C-alpha positions in Angstrom: 80.5 -9.8 67.6 79.9 -7.9 64.4 80.6 -4.1 64.1 77.6 -2.3 62.4 78.5 -1.3 58.8 77.9 2.4 59.7 80.7 2.3 62.2 83.0 0.4 59.9 82.3 2.9 57.2 83.1 5.8 59.5 86.4 4.5 60.8 88.5 5.7 57.8 87.0 9.1 58.1 87.6 9.2 61.8 91.2 8.2 61.3 91.7 11.0 58.8 90.1 13.6 61.2 92.5 12.6 63.9 95.5 12.8 61.7 94.4 16.2 60.5 94.2 17.4 64.1 97.7 16.2 64.7 98.9 18.0 61.6 97.2 21.2 62.5 98.5 21.3 66.1 102.0 20.6 64.8 101.8 23.4 62.2 100.3 26.0 64.7 103.2 25.5 67.1 105.7 26.0 64.3 103.9 29.0 62.9 103.8 30.6 66.4 107.5 30.3 66.6 107.9 31.9 63.2 105.5 34.6 64.1 107.5 35.4 67.3 110.7 35.6 65.3 109.0 37.9 62.8 107.7 40.2 65.6 111.2 40.6 67.1 112.6 41.4 63.7 109.8 43.9 62.9 110.3 45.6 66.2 114.1 46.0 65.5 113.6 47.0 61.9 111.0 49.6 62.6 112.7 51.3 65.5 114.6 54.5 64.6 118.4 54.0 64.4 119.0 56.6 67.0 117.1 54.7 69.7 119.4 51.7 69.4 121.4 51.2 72.7 124.7 50.9 70.8 124.0 54.0 68.8 123.2 56.0 71.9 126.4 55.0 73.6 128.4 55.9 70.4 126.7 59.2 70.2 127.3 59.9 73.9 131.0 59.2 73.3 131.1 61.5 70.3 129.3 64.3 72.2 131.8 63.9 75.1 134.8 64.2 72.6 133.2 67.2 70.9 132.7 68.9 74.2 136.3 68.3 75.2 137.5 69.6 71.8 135.4 72.8 72.2 136.8 73.4 75.6 140.3 72.8 74.4 139.8 75.2 71.4 138.4 77.9 73.7 141.4 77.5 76.2 143.9 77.5 73.5 142.3 80.5 71.7 142.3 82.4 74.9 145.9 81.4 75.8 147.3 82.3 72.4 145.1 85.3 71.8 143.6 84.0 68.6 141.5 86.3 66.5 137.7 85.7 66.2 138.2 84.5 62.6 140.8 82.0 63.7 138.5 80.8 66.6 135.6 80.5 64.1 137.8 78.6 61.7 138.8 76.1 64.5 135.2 75.7 65.5 134.1 75.1 62.0 136.7 72.4 61.7 135.5 70.9 64.9 131.9 71.0 63.7 132.9 69.2 60.5 134.7 66.4 62.5 131.6 66.1 64.7 129.3 65.8 61.7 131.6 63.3 60.0 131.7 61.2 63.3 127.8 61.2 63.5 127.6 60.3 59.8 130.0 57.3 60.3 127.9 56.3 63.3 124.6 56.4 61.3 126.2 54.4 58.5 127.5 51.8 61.0 124.1 51.5 62.5 122.5 51.1 59.1 125.0 48.3 58.3 124.2 46.7 61.5 120.5 46.8 60.7 121.2 45.4 57.2 123.2 42.6 58.7 120.4 41.7 61.1 117.9 41.7 58.2 120.2 39.4 56.3 120.6 37.0 59.2 116.8 37.1 59.9 116.0 36.2 56.2 118.7 33.5 56.2 117.4 32.1 59.5 113.9 32.3 58.3 114.8 30.3 55.2 116.5 27.7 57.2 113.7 27.4 59.6 111.2 27.1 56.8 113.3 24.4 55.1 113.6 22.5 58.4 109.9 22.9 59.0 109.1 21.6 55.6 111.4 18.6 56.0 109.9 17.9 59.4 106.3 18.3 58.0 107.2 15.8 55.2 108.7 13.3 57.6 105.7 13.6 59.9 103.3 13.2 56.9 105.3 10.1 55.8 105.2 8.6 59.3 101.5 9.4 59.7 100.8 7.8 56.4 102.7 4.6 57.5 100.3 4.4 60.4 97.1 5.5 58.8 97.2 3.5 55.6 97.3 0.1 57.3 94.5 1.2 59.7 92.4 2.6 56.8 93.1 -0.5 54.7 92.0 -2.8 57.7 88.8 -0.8 58.3 87.9 -0.9 54.6 88.6 -4.7 54.5 86.5 -5.1 57.6 83.7 -2.9 56.1 83.8 -5.0 52.8 83.8 -8.2 54.6 81.0 -7.2 57.0 78.8 -6.3 54.0 79.0 -9.8 52.6 78.1 -11.5 55.9 74.7 -12.7 56.9 73.1 -12.4 60.4 75.0 -15.4 61.6 78.4 -14.0 60.6 78.9 -16.5 57.7 80.4 -15.0 54.5 78.0 -15.1 51.5 79.5 -16.2 48.3 76.7 -15.8 45.9 
């Protein structure tokens, strides 16, 4: 049975189309994972520092400590009969300590965000490198499958072009 020359001519093209579909499906899955990672990072990076759960807990602890310090200052001022100036000086010192604690908390939250950004970029680089290596291996494996098929289809096409109706090869 002889395959029509048109079918034989289209075989290499069909093989290439199928390989492109495999390649596209593989890339889209990889790109979806990278996109998901980027979305998570963007959500964390764009949220205000004071909305972070760890920051909120730290602020709550600082606020509780500040409240206890204010109560202790008021009680000790009342017990010792401190003047208004002495009470204000103690409150000012307490306010400075509160501001310094909040500043350290914000700095810590910013360092945490910077470390996350660094980890994200490192992970992204590793994933891209792994993805490129995987794509190269896939391309190599695919070429090892496609080349022999394409070569066989081309050989068949060429041999079918030089056959007469009876299937005998023409040598002239």
